N, C-alpha and C positions, 0 to 999 in steps of 0.2 A: 564433904564440901563445907567450907566456912562461908557463911552469909553474913555480911556486915551492913548495917544501916547507919553507920557513922558518917558524919560530914567530914570528908577528907579531900585533900587536893589530888591532882592528877599524879604528881610525882610519888606520893605515898601509895596511891593505888597501884602504880607500876611496880614499886618495890614490894608490896605485899603480894601481888599476883605472881611476881617472879619467885619470891621466897616460898610461896605455897607450891608452885610448880616444881621447884628443886626438891621439895619434900614429898613429891608425888601426891599432892593434894590440890584441890581446886578452891579458888577464892572468887566469890561473887559479891560485888558491891550492889546493894539494892537501895537506891535513893528513894526516900519516901516523902511525898508531899501530901498535905492535907491538914485538916483541923479535927479536934475532938468531935466525935459523934458522926463524922462523915466517913464514907468509904474512901480509903486512901488511894493515891495514885503512885504506882511503883514503876521506876525504870531501873533496869539492871545492866550491869557491866561485868562480864566475866569471860573466861575462856570459851572456846567452841563448845556449844551445847549446854553450858552451865545454866543459862537462863531457862532453857527448855526443860532441863531436868528438874529445876526448882520451881517450874511453873505451877504445879498444884499448890505449893505453899504460897507463892507470890499472888496467885489468883485468889486465894482465901483471904488475903489481907488488902488487896488492891484492885482498882478498876482495870488496870492494864499492866502488862509486863512486856517490856521490849528489851532487846539486847543491843547496846551500843557501847563500844569500848573506846577509850577510857573517858570519853566525853560526858558520860553519865555524871561523874563527879563534878565536872565543870558546870554542867547544867544545875546540879544541886547547889553548888556554891553561888551560882548566879541568882538563884531564887532568894537569897538573903538580901540582895540589893533592893528590890522593890519593898521588901518588908522594912528595911532600915529607912528607906525614903518615906514610907508612910508614917513611921514613928516620928521621924524628924519633922514632917509636915504637920502632924497633929500637935507636936510640941510647940511649933511656931504659931499655929492657929489658937491653941490654948493660951499662949502668952498674950496674943493680940486681944482676945475677948476678955481675958482676965484684967488686962490694963484698962479695958473699957467698962469694968464693973460687972461683967457677966460672971455668974457662978461657973467656974471651970468644970466642976464635976457634972453639973447638969448639961453644960455644953458638950462635953466629951461623950455623954450618953447618946447624943443625936447622931454623930457620924459613925460611932461604933455599933449602933443598933440598926442603922439603915444602909450605910455604904459598904460595910465590910462584913456581910453575912456569909 
């Protein structure tokens, strides 16, 4: 079984799953969410029984393992939207306070130390 934690689109997931099946192999996409030092959240997409067979490994690295095809990759891709939004919002806020004479480094310490733990 090939287990991939890459961020890929649904079309590529389908292509890889089909290619592995033609080679009598199994492909499992294991989307991983989390931050350093925390137990990860894993959602898996694969052929019938693939997530169940990989459960010992997935459970060792993550809080949960579920099987949903091929939406798992769409869910992982959608996870980048809020991250990009936060980065953009912090950039705008930093520009605002910087124009007002506030030390931007000191300012950014506040939201990144309190809001995004």
